[in-house]
N, C-alpha and C positions, 0 to 999 in steps of 0.2 A: 285695584282701582274700582271705584264705584261707577255704575252706569244706571241710567234711569230705567225703572221697571215699566214694562209695557202693561197697559190696562188689560184686565182679563187673564193675566198670567200670574202664577207664583214664580217669583224670580229671585235668584241669588245676585246680590249687587256687589259683594266684596267678601273675601276670605283672608284671614290673617292667621298664621300658624306658628307654633313653637313646640319643641320637644323638651322633656326633662328626663334624665336618666333614672330608671328605677333601680337597676343594679347592672352587673356585667352581662345579664342575659336579655335585657330589653329596655324599652323606653316608653314613656307615656306621651301621647300626642294631644295637644290642645288646639282646636281650630275655632277662632271667633268667626261666626258666620252671620253676615248681614244680608237681609233679604226683605222682600215686600210681598204682601198678599195682593190679590187683584184690585182691592180698593185703595191700596197705597199704605196700609198699616204694616208695621213690622211683623215678620213671620213668628208664629208660635211654635212650641215643641210639637203640637199636634199637626200643624201645617207641614213641618219638615218630615215627620214620620209618615204622613198620609200622601204626600206629593213628590217625595224625593227618594232616590236610592244613593247610597254612598259606598264606593269601592276604593281600594288603594292597591298600589303596586310599589314595590321597592326595587330600584335599579342600582347597579354598581356605581354609576356616575351619570352626570348629565349627558356625556358623550358616549356612554356605554349602556346599551339597552338590554343587557343580560338581566333577566328577572331573578331577583334574590328572594322574593316572597310576595304574597298577595293575599287579599282577604276582603270581606265586606264589613261594614259597621252597622250593627243593629241599632235602629233609632228608637230609643225609649227614654223614660225619665231618668235612667241611670247614665246614659251616654250623652244626653243633650240637656243642658241646663240654661234657663233664662238668665241673662246677665246684662241688665240695663237695656240698651238699644239693640242688642244682638243676642244670639244664642251661642253658647260654648259647647262644642262637641268634644268628647273625651274618649280616647280608645288607646289600647296598648298594642305595641308591635314587638315581635321577638327578634333578637339579633340573628341575622342569617349566619349559617355555618361558614366559617373561614372569612368573615367580612367584619371589619371594625367600623366601616362607614357605609352609608347608603343614601340615596336620594329617594324620599318618600313622595310619591305622586298620588294625591287624593282627588277623586272625581265625584262630584255631586251632580246627579242627573235628575232633571225634572221628568216625571214619568209620562206626562201627557205629550209634551212638545219634544222630549228627547234632548233638550238643551242642556249642555254640560258646562259646569264651572270647575276649574282646576286650581289646585294649590300644590306647590312643591316646597319641601323642606329638606335641607341636608341634615342627616342625623349622624352624630358621632356616638357609636355604642361604647367605645372606650372613652369615657367622659374625662377629657383632659382639662377642661376649663371649669371654673366656679359656676359660670352661667350655663353649663351643660347640666348642672345638678340643682342649682338654686335659682329662684326667680322672685321678683316682686309679686306678692299675693294680695288679694283683697283683705281688708281688716279682719274678716271672720276666718281667714286662712283656708277658704274653700277653693278658690280659683286663681291661677296665675293671671296677672295683668299684662297683656301683651303690648306694653308701651315702655318708654324709657323716661317718663316724667311722672312726678307726683306734685300735688299742690302743697304749699308750705303749711305745716302744722297738721296735715292729714295724718291719721294713724295708718302705718303700713307694716307689713310683715314680710320678712325674707325667709323663705322656707323651701324645702325639697318635698318630693311626693310622700316621703315617709314621716315628715314632721320632726326631723332630727334636731336636737339642740346642739348647736355648735357656736363657738366664739369666733367672731370676725373682727378684723380691723376696719374702721371706717374713717376715711379722710374726706375733708371738704375743701374744695377749691373755689374761691370767690374770683371768678374771671369772666370778663365780658368778651366772648369769642366773636371774631369778625364774621360778617355776613359773606355770602358767596360772591366771588368775582364774576364779572361779565362773561358770558359764554364765548366771547371773541377775544378775551384776554389770554393770549398764549404764552405770556412771560412766565418764567419758572416761579413756582410757589415759594414763598418765604419759608425758611427753615422753621420747624415747629419750635415754639418757645417752651421752655420748661415752666411748669406751673408750681407756684408756691402753695404749700399746704397751709390752709387757714385754721383748720381745726382737726384734731385727731382724737378718736375715742374708740372704746371697745363696745360691741353690741352682740346680742345673742340672736341666732336664728330661731324661728318659730315663736318669737316674742314680739308684741306690738312695740313699735318705736315711732317717734316723730322726728321729722327733719325741720327744725325751727326757723331756718333762714334760707333765702334763695341761694342757689349755687349748684355746683357739680359735686355729687357725692360718689365715693368710690369704695366699694366693699371688696376686701381681699382676705384670703385665708392666712397669708403670711406676708410680712412687709417686703419680702424680696420678690413676690409674684409680679410677673410682667403684665398679666391680664386679670381682670376681676369683673365685677358687676357695677356698671355706672348708672346713676339716676340723676336727672336734673330736677331740682326743686324749684318750682315756679309759683308766681302769685296765684291767688284764689280764682281769678277769672280765666286763667289759661285753660284750654288753648285759644280762647278769645283774647284779644288785646283791647283794652279799654282806656288805659291811662294815656293822656295826650303825649307825654314825653316818650312813651313806648310806641304809640301809633305813628309817630314821625319816622321811625327807623325803617320799616319795610317799604316805604315809597322810594327807597334807594333804587329799586329795579326799574322805575319808570321816570326817573328824574335826571336832570343835568347836575353836574358837580356844583355849579353855582346855587341851584335850588337847594341841594342838600346842605351846603354850607350855611345858607340863610336859615333853613329850618333848625339846624343844630345850634346855631348861635342865638336863636330867638329867645327873648326873656319870657314870653308867654307862648308855650308850645301849642295850646289850643287855638289861639287867634292866628298864629302863623300857619297852622295846618288848614284852618278854614280858608284863609287867604289863598293858600297854595292851590287847593282844589277848585275854588271859585274862579281863580285867574285862569286855570287850565280850561275850564268849561265856559269861558267868556261870560262869567257872571250868572249863568243859568243854574239856579239853585236845584231845580228838579233833576237835571242831568247830572249835576254834581252828587246829589244824594244817591242816585242809582249807581254811579261809578264807584262811590265810596263803599256802598253796600256790597257790590260785586267784588271789589278788590279785597276788602277785609274778610269776606267769606272765604276767598281763596287762601288768604293768610291763615285763617283759623283751620281750614282743612289741611294745609301744609304742616301746621303745628301738630295736628292729630296724627297724621300719617308718617311724618319724616323726622320727628324729634329724635336725636341721637344723644351725643354729649353736649349738643347745643340745640336751641329752639329750631323747630322744623323749617321755619321761614328762612333761616340763615343757611340752610344746607343747599348743596347743588341741586338736589332733586326738588327741594322746596321752591327755589328760584324758578326753575323751569315750569313747575306746576302752577305757580302764581301767575306767571305771564301767559303761558299757553294753555293752561287747564290740564285735565287728565289726558294721558296719551290714548290714542285710538287702539293701540296694540302694545303689548310688552313682550319682548323676547328675552328669556332669562337663561343663563348658563351658570356654571359653578362660580365664576369670578367676575361676572358682568351682567348688566341689564341694558337692553336697548329699548328706548321709548320711541315708538313710531307715531308720527302725526301725519294725517292726510289732509289735504286741502287747507293749508294755512298760508296766508299772504301770497296767494296765487302760485303756490308751489304744490305739486301733486303729492309729494311725500318728503318728509324730513325726519332724520334719525338723530337722536341724542344718545350717546353711549356713556354709561357710568361704570367705572371699574371698581370692584370691591377692593378695599385697602385694609390692611391690618390696623386695628385700633384697640388700645388697651381697655377702653371704657365700654364699648358696645360691639356687637357682632355685625351690625348692618350699616357700616360706614362705606359710602360710595363717593367717588370723585368723578366729575364730568370731564370727558375728553373735549377740550376746547379747540375751536377752529375760527379763524377770521371769516371764513366763508358763511358763517351764520348771519352776517350783517344784513343781507337783503331780506331775510325772513324776520329777524329779530326786530329791527327798527320799525317796520310798518305795524307790527303788533303792539309795540310800545306806544307808537303814535295813536293807535286806536284806543288804548287806555287813556292817553292824554287828552283825547277829544271827546271821551264819553261814548265812543262808538261800540264798545264791548258791552254786551248784555248777558246777564246770567239767566 
């Protein structure tokens, strides 16, 4: 989760990580590191090497602090590469003796303040899944892209660290997945629907390909495989949402069922959406503009952070993030995350628990544990959105 950088400090604002198997003896780790210089500009490679130290420890499990290995990461032009709005750190770790799995905890320390930023990644040295070995890479094949979406018609490459040429089956599903249910909706989830394959073809790893239509794409080594590598192909503006008929959808989380019905049935989505926001803000255009900007900024961030087999705003994490913003604290274990919010809606602390669930398309699928007791927190915050009281 990102946090604002303090003026006068070199600050890490977010870290996102992934491993790829090299062979049976080790794995390559990639960390996307987001940070700020004292003036607010993004960190450079020189900034990271001059102002930070990076160490790692491998543990047997989240609940088992037996150290299986440790080391430090030299920060230089080989181990740190600029990649758009962030830096990508690359280093290898060896498989510990008599361990096929480990939790890698990486610590990035700012040398002046001593402030530490942590990242944890479960590593499977016995690479059992396609996604343990292969990943979406940048078109030039240099760096893995730590996201589950691509824009339609962008050139993409699926590859491993060795650049192996391998034939994969690719299936496309054209399916509009449902958005998250309310945090108070404790009724049992509907049984998953089987998805109909819209297109099937063969592709080669380490070769540029294009995904020409929106939808969920699924790469597998064998048609009988239960798990593979999933990617959502989305329109060119994603993670931003700009088309009126798509802008209508995410306001679900702050709307009544009647408002949603009216928006969905409107013949002119743009006019209906303008009417919706203005009526909520009692006709005050300036307040409406601020609320719209704040809300859709959250939607865009949710899409960047939480897109899995469906757009990030539709996920359980995305819903909580849009309405409440980034958590003040995250507690993570092997199969769950707890988001802790402090001082929301006159409550000193509120927790949202997300349980990790198996998913054939992606590794990071989490489901919220829902409680009716969230009502006294949720409704006042939704009301603050509806009156334009929330500021970004």
